[in-house]
Phi, psi and omega in degrees: 000135176213132181253150164244133192231171179281000178176171183253010187266350182072199180086172187295336182275349181272131181239149172273114179265348175220121176250110179262127179235141177224147177222142176281127184232093185068238178255024178228172178242126179259118182256135176230128181238131179250115184254134179277112181283343178187157186300331181289352182257012184299319181299321178294319178299316179296324178295320178295318178295321179298317179296319179295314183296332181297339182261005182228134190261358181212167185227137174231132181223176172233104189070022181287332180293328181267332187237294189301308185292313177301322180295315182291324175299319178298319181293320176296317180297320179303322180268004180056045179238136178299136180282130181287353182267352179299125177078000179279132176304134187228122175251115175264107185291344180302315184291318176295320180298319179298319180290324183277323193233004180295323183266017183295156176292145178288157179293163183292158178088196179288117184291139173289144180302330181269357188297334181270359181283168176250031175292155182299321181293325177289317181293323179297325178289315183289317187271325186241359180069021180273136179232119178281137177242125178072024180292141179290131177295142183304324182293341180276343190299309179301318183294328176295320178293314180299322177296319178299316180296321181290313188247354177079359180277112184275352183305318178297341180278346179305314180294328178291316177299318179293319177302313180296317179299316180293324175299318179295318179293319178296321177300318178296322179293318178295317177299316180298319179296318179295318178297319178301316178296321180293314185288315186268345175082189186302334179297339180272349184292143177264339180224166178296324180298316177297319180295320179296000000 
């Protein structure tokens, strides 16, 4: 699960305008994105997410325990609808990623100031060799949605949808690497920190 929201501060005024859901389906990843076409449609978006969640028994997020899940719970509570995530097993990969990869060696050459972070975009590059080209900066995402609501032009949201899709795929890659370490053990580790 990954949300794109109208802001990063949480609280009752912050809304998820894009709910990205992904599920592993055999050897592929099935992505489903629920987009809010206007604020008056939030209840319908939540109903679609509720229907999707009814078919999946666990949840994996990246910083979802602190941000995504509390925000979505608030939105369900606002509409007086039971949240489908209540009681669902939840793995927030941010915390595991910090333990596994915070102390990793930096990449060769002049290190990027962000290279030592455990952000999802840095880990996707470090663990899976993925490099995003033309990705929308996170600070632009809310303004792109507000512009869409004002003028109805969805073109600026294409990059936001792609950003969300890539976050879901990267989350799956980070999860897969952690599972590989658990299943195969220290022999699969690339660094002492991973082995530990």
